[in-house]
C-alpha positions as CSV (number, residue, x, y, z in Angstrom):
1,M,220.8,125.7,124.7
2,S,220.6,129.4,123.9
3,E,218.9,131.7,126.4
4,A,216.1,133.8,125.2
5,K,216.7,137.4,125.8
6,D,213.9,139.9,126.3
7,L,214.0,142.7,123.8
8,V,213.6,146.1,125.4
9,V,212.3,148.8,123.0
10,T,213.2,152.3,124.0
11,E,211.2,155.1,122.5
12,Q,213.3,158.1,121.4
13,P,211.7,161.5,121.9
14,V,210.5,163.0,118.6
15,E,212.2,166.2,117.8
16,D,210.1,169.0,116.4
17,I,210.9,169.9,112.9
18,P,211.9,173.6,112.8
19,P,209.6,175.7,110.6
20,P,211.1,176.9,107.3
21,P,212.8,180.2,107.4
22,S,210.3,183.0,106.6
23,R,211.1,184.7,103.4
24,P,209.1,187.5,101.8
25,A,207.3,186.6,98.6
26,P,209.2,187.5,95.5
27,R,208.0,190.8,94.2
28,P,206.9,191.0,90.6
29,P,209.2,192.9,88.3
30,E,208.6,196.6,88.2
31,P,207.1,197.8,84.8
32,D,209.4,199.9,82.7
33,L,208.7,203.3,81.4
34,A,207.0,202.1,78.2
35,E,204.7,199.7,80.1
36,R,203.7,202.5,82.5
37,V,202.9,204.8,79.6
38,M,200.8,202.2,77.9
39,L,199.0,201.3,81.1
40,F,198.2,205.0,81.6
41,V,196.9,205.4,78.1
42,E,194.7,202.3,78.6
43,L,193.2,203.5,81.9
44,R,192.9,207.2,81.1
45,P,192.5,207.7,77.3
46,W,190.8,211.1,77.5
47,L,193.3,212.5,79.9
48,T,196.1,211.2,77.7
49,A,194.6,212.9,74.7
50,T,194.4,216.2,76.6
51,I,198.0,215.9,77.7
52,I,199.2,215.2,74.2
53,F,197.2,218.1,72.8
54,V,198.6,220.6,75.4
55,G,202.1,219.3,74.7
56,L,201.8,219.6,70.9
57,T,200.2,223.1,71.2
58,I,203.2,224.3,73.3
59,V,205.6,222.8,70.8
60,H,203.7,224.6,68.0
61,I,203.8,227.9,69.7
62,V,207.5,227.6,70.5
63,L,208.4,226.8,66.9
64,L,206.3,229.7,65.6
65,N,208.2,232.0,67.9
66,I,211.6,230.5,66.9
67,A,210.7,231.0,63.2
68,G,209.7,234.6,63.9
69,A,206.1,234.0,62.8
70,A,204.8,234.9,66.2
71,D,205.7,237.1,69.2
72,G,204.7,235.3,72.3
73,L,201.0,234.6,72.0
74,Y,200.4,237.2,69.3
75,V,200.9,237.5,65.6
76,G,201.1,241.2,65.0
77,D,198.1,242.7,66.8
78,K,196.1,239.5,66.7
79,F,195.9,236.7,69.2
80,L,197.8,233.7,68.1
81,F,194.9,231.3,68.1
82,L,192.8,233.6,65.9
83,A,195.4,234.6,63.4
84,G,195.7,233.2,59.9
85,T,195.6,229.4,59.6
86,T,196.4,228.9,63.3
87,P,192.9,227.7,64.2
88,V,193.1,225.0,61.6
89,E,196.5,224.0,62.8
90,I,195.2,223.7,66.4
91,V,192.4,221.5,65.2
92,L,194.9,219.3,63.4
93,L,196.8,219.0,66.7
94,A,193.6,218.0,68.4
95,F,193.1,215.4,65.7
96,L,196.6,214.0,66.3
97,S,195.9,213.8,70.1
98,Y,192.6,212.1,69.5
99,S,194.0,209.6,67.0
100,V,196.5,208.3,69.5
101,V,193.8,207.2,71.9
102,L,191.1,206.3,69.3
103,P,192.2,202.6,69.1
104,T,192.0,202.4,72.9
105,L,188.5,203.8,73.0
106,I,187.2,201.4,70.3
107,G,189.1,198.5,71.9
108,H,187.5,199.2,75.3
109,A,184.0,199.4,73.6
110,C,184.6,196.1,71.8
111,I,185.8,194.2,74.8
112,T,183.0,195.6,77.0
113,A,180.4,194.4,74.4
114,Y,182.1,191.0,74.2
115,D,182.1,190.6,78.0
116,S,178.4,191.6,78.1
117,L,177.6,188.9,75.5
118,R,179.2,186.1,77.7
119,P,175.8,184.5,78.6
120,S,174.8,184.4,75.0
121,L,178.0,182.9,73.6
122,M,178.2,179.2,73.1
123,L,181.8,178.9,74.3
124,D,183.4,177.2,77.2
125,D,185.7,179.0,79.5
126,R,188.8,178.1,77.5
127,G,187.3,179.1,74.2
128,Y,186.0,182.3,75.7
129,G,189.4,183.2,77.1
130,E,191.2,182.5,73.8
131,T,188.8,184.5,71.8
132,R,189.0,187.4,74.2
133,A,192.8,187.3,73.9
134,G,192.5,187.6,70.2
135,I,190.2,190.6,70.5
136,V,192.5,192.5,72.8
137,D,195.4,192.0,70.4
138,S,196.8,195.4,69.4
139,F,198.0,194.4,65.9
140,L,201.0,196.7,66.5
141,W,203.2,195.7,63.6
142,W,200.4,195.6,61.0
143,R,199.2,199.0,62.2
144,F,202.8,200.4,61.9
145,W,203.2,199.2,58.3
146,S,199.7,200.4,57.3
147,G,200.3,203.8,58.8
148,L,203.7,204.1,57.2
149,G,202.3,203.3,53.7
150,C,199.4,205.7,54.1
151,A,201.8,208.5,55.2
152,A,204.2,207.8,52.3
153,I,201.4,208.0,49.8
154,L,199.3,210.9,51.0
155,T,201.9,213.2,52.6
156,P,203.6,214.5,49.4
157,P,200.5,215.8,47.5
158,F,198.9,217.5,50.5
159,G,202.3,218.8,51.7
160,D,202.9,220.5,48.3
161,V,199.5,222.3,48.6
162,L,200.0,223.4,52.2
163,R,203.5,224.5,51.7
164,H,202.3,227.5,49.7
165,Q,200.7,228.9,52.8
166,I,204.1,229.5,54.5
167,H,205.0,233.1,53.9
168,E,208.3,233.3,55.8
169,E,211.6,233.1,54.1
170,G,215.0,231.5,54.7
171,A,215.6,229.4,57.8
172,A,212.2,230.3,59.2
173,A,210.4,228.9,56.2
174,A,212.5,225.7,56.3
175,L,211.7,225.2,60.0
176,L,208.0,225.7,59.5
177,A,207.9,223.5,56.4
178,I,209.6,220.7,58.3
179,W,207.1,221.0,61.2
180,M,204.3,221.0,58.7
181,Y,205.5,217.8,57.0
182,V,205.9,216.2,60.4
183,R,202.4,216.9,61.3
184,I,200.9,215.9,58.0
185,S,202.9,212.6,57.9
186,I,201.8,211.8,61.5
187,T,198.2,212.6,60.6
188,F,198.1,210.2,57.7
189,G,200.1,207.6,59.5
190,L,197.6,207.6,62.4
191,L,194.8,207.5,59.8
192,G,196.2,204.4,58.1
193,A,197.0,202.7,61.4
194,T,193.6,203.4,62.9
195,T,191.9,202.2,59.7
196,Y,193.7,198.9,59.9
197,Y,193.0,198.4,63.6
198,V,189.3,199.1,63.2
199,V,189.1,196.6,60.2
200,A,191.0,193.9,62.1
201,L,189.0,194.3,65.3
202,D,185.7,194.2,63.3
203,R,186.7,191.1,61.6
204,R,187.4,189.2,64.8
205,F,184.3,190.5,66.6
206,R,182.2,189.6,63.5
207,A,183.6,186.1,63.4
208,V,182.7,185.5,67.1
209,T,179.2,186.7,66.8
210,A,178.6,184.9,63.6
211,E,179.7,181.5,64.8
212,H,179.1,181.4,68.6
213,L,176.1,183.6,69.3
214,R,173.0,182.1,70.8
215,I,169.8,183.7,69.3
216,D,166.4,184.0,70.9
217,L,164.2,185.2,68.1
218,F,161.6,186.6,70.6
219,D,164.0,188.3,72.9
220,F,166.8,190.5,71.5
221,A,167.6,192.1,74.8
222,P,170.8,190.0,75.2
223,L,172.0,191.6,71.9
224,R,171.9,195.2,73.1
225,P,175.6,195.3,73.8
226,I,176.2,194.9,70.0
227,S,174.0,197.8,69.0
228,R,175.6,199.9,71.8
229,Y,179.0,199.0,70.5
230,A,177.9,200.0,67.0
231,R,176.7,203.4,68.1
232,Q,179.9,204.0,70.0
233,V,182.0,203.1,66.9
234,A,179.8,205.5,64.8
235,L,180.4,208.3,67.4
236,Y,184.2,207.8,67.7
237,L,184.7,207.6,63.9
238,A,182.5,210.7,63.4
239,I,184.7,212.7,65.8
240,F,187.7,211.3,64.0
241,L,186.4,212.6,60.6
242,A,185.2,215.9,62.0
243,L,188.6,216.8,63.5
244,V,190.6,215.9,60.4
245,G,188.3,217.8,58.0
246,P,189.4,221.5,58.7
247,A,193.0,220.5,58.5
248,V,192.8,218.6,55.3
249,V,190.2,220.5,53.2
250,Q,191.9,223.0,50.9
251,P,190.2,225.0,48.1
252,E,193.1,224.2,45.8
253,A,192.7,220.4,46.4
254,M,188.9,220.2,46.6
255,A,188.7,217.0,44.5
256,Q,191.1,215.2,46.8
257,S,189.2,216.5,49.8
258,V,185.9,215.2,48.6
259,A,187.4,211.9,47.7
260,M,189.0,211.6,51.2
261,L,185.7,212.4,52.9
262,A,183.8,209.9,50.8
263,L,186.4,207.3,51.6
264,G,186.2,208.1,55.3
265,I,182.4,207.9,55.5
266,T,182.4,204.7,53.5
267,L,185.0,203.0,55.7
268,S,183.1,204.3,58.8
269,A,179.9,202.8,57.4
270,F,181.6,199.5,56.8
271,A,183.0,199.5,60.4
272,V,179.5,200.1,61.9
273,I,177.9,197.5,59.6
274,G,180.8,195.1,60.4
275,V,180.0,195.3,64.1
276,M,176.5,194.1,63.6
277,S,176.9,191.8,60.6
278,G,178.1,188.8,62.6
279,A,174.9,189.0,64.8
280,R,172.9,189.5,61.6
281,N,174.2,186.3,60.1
282,S,173.4,184.4,63.4
283,I,169.8,185.9,63.3
284,R,169.3,184.9,59.7
285,V,170.5,181.3,60.4
286,A,168.2,181.1,63.4
287,K,165.3,182.4,61.4
288,K,165.9,180.1,58.5
289,T,166.2,177.1,60.8
290,A,163.0,177.9,62.8
291,I,161.0,178.6,59.6
292,T,162.1,175.4,58.0
293,E,161.2,173.3,61.1
294,L,157.8,175.1,61.6
295,S,157.0,174.5,57.9
296,A,157.8,170.8,58.2
297,Y,155.6,170.5,61.3
298,A,152.8,172.4,59.7
299,R,152.9,170.1,56.7
300,E,152.7,167.1,58.9
301,L,149.8,168.5,60.9
302,W,148.0,169.3,57.7
303,R,148.4,165.8,56.5
304,R,147.0,164.4,59.7
305,A,144.1,166.9,59.9
306,Y,143.0,166.8,56.2
307,A,142.7,163.7,54.2
308,G,140.4,162.7,51.4
309,Q,139.2,166.2,51.1
310,H,137.8,166.1,54.6
311,I,138.9,167.2,58.1
312,V,139.7,163.9,59.9
313,E,141.5,165.3,63.0
314,A,140.0,168.6,64.1
315,V,142.3,168.8,67.1
316,A,145.3,169.4,64.9
317,V,143.8,172.5,63.2
318,P,144.4,175.0,66.1
319,A,148.0,173.8,66.5
320,L,148.4,174.2,62.7
321,G,147.1,177.8,62.9
322,A,149.4,178.6,65.9
323,M,152.4,177.4,63.9
324,I,151.5,179.5,60.9
325,V,151.2,182.6,63.1
326,V,154.5,181.9,64.8
327,R,156.2,181.4,61.4
328,N,154.9,184.7,60.1
329,E,156.0,186.5,63.3
330,I,159.5,185.0,62.9
331,R,159.6,186.2,59.2
332,R,158.9,189.7,60.4
333,V,161.7,189.8,63.0
334,G,164.4,192.3,62.1
335,E,167.9,191.0,61.3
336,W,169.9,194.0,62.5
337,P,170.6,194.4,66.2
338,G,169.3,197.8,67.3
339,G,167.2,198.2,64.2
340,W,167.3,201.3,62.1
341,S,168.2,203.5,65.1
342,V,171.9,202.7,64.6
343,F,171.8,203.7,60.9
344,A,169.9,206.8,61.7
345,R,172.5,207.9,64.2
346,F,175.3,207.2,61.8
347,T,173.5,209.3,59.1
348,V,173.3,212.2,61.5
349,L,176.9,211.9,62.5
350,A,178.0,211.7,58.9
351,I,176.1,214.9,58.1
352,L,177.9,216.6,61.0
353,A,181.2,215.4,59.7
354,L,180.3,216.8,56.2
355,L,179.6,220.2,57.7
356,S,182.9,220.1,59.5
357,W,184.7,219.5,56.2
358,F,182.7,221.8,53.9
359,G,180.5,223.9,56.1
360,G,182.5,227.0,55.5
361,Q,182.4,226.6,51.7
362,I,178.7,225.8,51.7
363,V,177.8,228.9,53.8
364,A,180.0,231.1,51.5
365,R,178.3,229.7,48.4
366,L,174.9,230.3,49.9
367,L,175.8,233.9,50.8
368,D,177.0,234.5,47.2
369,L,173.8,233.1,45.8
370,L,171.7,235.3,48.1
371,A,173.8,238.4,47.3
372,S,173.5,237.8,43.6
């Protein structure tokens, strides 16, 4: 017979698990020089334009001194910035500096308007984020090829005209001609790149506001970011045109200058209209839907209130009248965000750009007419 043995359970002390070794969190990789420059441009566009303008002006003065066209800050007895075509060349350098940051300014205005429209957009968080990522796209490669094509087409004819203004000879003339062609090619390159960026950005913003914008026909306050964005685009493009005018307009190429100004104003008008056209389509759809439904309800109320050439349900008559009043009010609602104020502002800015291009010639012609 086997003996039963008592089992004795001995509890072993639980050893404390040592904490994991403390290690510092991995640091994100440091941005390289190109990323730092791009971040600086995004955060401080106006300061960036000022720095570029100062740098280009210094380079311009140094090249004039190397070529013998200037002696320090003087050309003969005249101050450099007041001698000959130097004021026009300085304005061209300002245009180049402004053109570098213009896409950043317009992009900031667009994304600010888009974020302000968030309560009025019928998008979930994922759709909102994806659409926002599409708007902040820089379109870099497309802008590059557009600018390259514009520079290749427009630089030769304008360069041939401006080359006759170089009065130096020999190596000095060659140096100044190279610097002139560099500035002209960059000018038209930035012109083409900026044009493509504005068109592409307008197209995406217009698609969002045309498809996903919630419209209250009796309260357009949520749409104010769109009209504000349109006014900013008009201002930025007017400055763009005003700066390029003095550098491009030449009496020997007046036809080309007029054509370029007309093209610039037309493209600027399309850009401003494009900002608001998506919201306009949404407003038109909302108006059409509301008027159709009100007309259907009004017909039904009329059938109930009037039958057999007699009023059979007088209670429906006031409701019918109210619906007719509301329908007429909806028909009178404007379809453009901001109304005519945006177009009036664009017209004033276009006139200022026109004076920047041809103001000197207009004044000279008027003086000739008065003298004769």
